[in-house]
Each structure stands twice: as structure tokens, then as C-alpha cells.
C-alpha positions as CSV (number, residue, x, y, z in Angstrom):
1,M,0.0,0.0,0.0
2,V,2.8,2.5,0.9
3,V,4.7,1.5,-2.3
4,Q,1.7,2.2,-4.5
5,L,1.2,5.6,-2.8
6,T,4.8,6.5,-3.2
7,I,4.9,5.5,-6.9
8,A,1.6,7.5,-7.6
9,A,3.0,10.5,-5.9
10,W,6.3,10.3,-7.8
11,L,4.5,9.9,-11.1
12,A,2.2,12.9,-10.3
13,L,5.3,15.0,-9.3
14,E,7.2,14.0,-12.5
15,A,4.1,15.0,-14.6
16,G,3.9,18.3,-12.8
17,L,7.6,18.9,-13.4
18,M,7.3,18.1,-17.1
19,I,4.4,20.6,-17.4
20,R,6.4,23.2,-15.5
21,D,9.5,22.7,-17.7
22,R,7.4,23.2,-20.9
23,V,5.8,26.4,-19.5
24,R,9.0,27.8,-18.0
25,G,11.1,29.9,-20.2
26,K,13.3,32.9,-20.2
27,G,11.4,36.1,-20.2
28,S,10.0,38.9,-18.1
29,A,9.4,39.0,-14.4
30,A,5.7,38.5,-15.0
31,R,6.4,35.2,-16.7
32,D,8.6,34.1,-13.8
33,R,5.8,35.0,-11.4
34,G,3.5,32.9,-13.5
35,T,5.9,30.0,-13.3
36,L,6.1,30.3,-9.6
37,R,2.3,30.3,-9.3
38,L,2.2,27.2,-11.6
39,N,4.8,25.5,-9.4
40,I,2.7,26.2,-6.3
41,I,-0.5,25.0,-7.9
42,I,1.1,21.8,-9.1
43,T,2.7,21.1,-5.7
44,A,-0.6,21.7,-4.0
45,A,-2.4,19.4,-6.4
46,V,0.2,16.6,-5.9
47,V,0.0,16.9,-2.1
48,A,-3.8,16.9,-2.2
49,A,-3.9,13.9,-4.4
50,G,-1.4,12.0,-2.2
51,V,-3.5,12.9,0.9
52,L,-6.7,11.8,-0.7
53,I,-5.3,8.5,-2.0
54,H,-3.8,7.8,1.5
55,R,-7.1,8.6,3.1
56,I,-9.0,6.2,0.8
57,F,-6.6,3.3,1.8
58,V,-7.0,4.1,5.5
59,E,-10.8,4.3,5.3
60,E,-11.0,1.1,3.4
61,A,-8.8,-0.7,6.0
62,V,-11.1,0.6,8.8
63,L,-14.3,-0.3,6.9
64,T,-13.0,-3.8,6.2
65,E,-12.0,-4.2,9.9
66,V,-15.3,-3.0,11.2
67,T,-17.8,-4.4,8.7
68,G,-15.8,-7.4,7.4
69,R,-17.2,-9.3,4.4
70,A,-20.1,-6.9,3.8
71,Y,-17.8,-4.0,2.9
72,T,-15.4,-6.3,0.9
73,D,-18.4,-7.5,-1.2
74,D,-19.6,-4.0,-1.8
75,A,-16.1,-2.8,-2.7
76,A,-15.7,-5.5,-5.2
77,R,-18.9,-4.2,-7.1
78,T,-18.2,-0.4,-6.9
79,K,-15.4,1.9,-7.8
80,R,-13.4,3.9,-5.2
81,L,-13.2,7.4,-6.6
82,V,-13.9,7.8,-10.3
83,P,-17.0,5.8,-11.5
84,G,-16.1,3.2,-14.1
85,L,-12.4,3.9,-13.8
86,W,-11.0,3.4,-10.3
């Protein structure tokens, strides 16, 4: 579980850095401020996604512990976060 979270966070960070590198360029101070804002937004999104994914795993563990097979059966039929995808 921790390995999956770490890999997901790393991939999200790498994607954010690739976007940042494409946007970043030499130019005026306004462009530099825009790049800084983009870096802050990307960092906040990566952190929020990591926290959300971690929270899903923690809640699933608690629900499985408390309700047992009832939750396991329900989880097998439904998606976690994005309907039809994950």
C-alpha cells in the first residue's frame, strides 16, 4: 500500500515537473511569477492527491476491519473514486 502511494505521488510529481518545464522559459518577471504560481498549484495538487489516496486506503482498511465481508463484497462491485475507472 505504501509503495503504491509512493509511486503514484512520484508519477504525479514527474508529470507536474514536465508541465512546469514546458511552461518555464526565459522572459519577463511576469512570466517568472506565473511559473512560480504554476509550481505552487502543481505542488498543492500533488500533495492533495497524495493525501486523498492515502485517506482512501486508510478508510478502506477501517471499513474492512469494522464491517468485514459486507464491505469487501460492496467494494468488489463499486469503484473507489472515479466511477467506471478506479
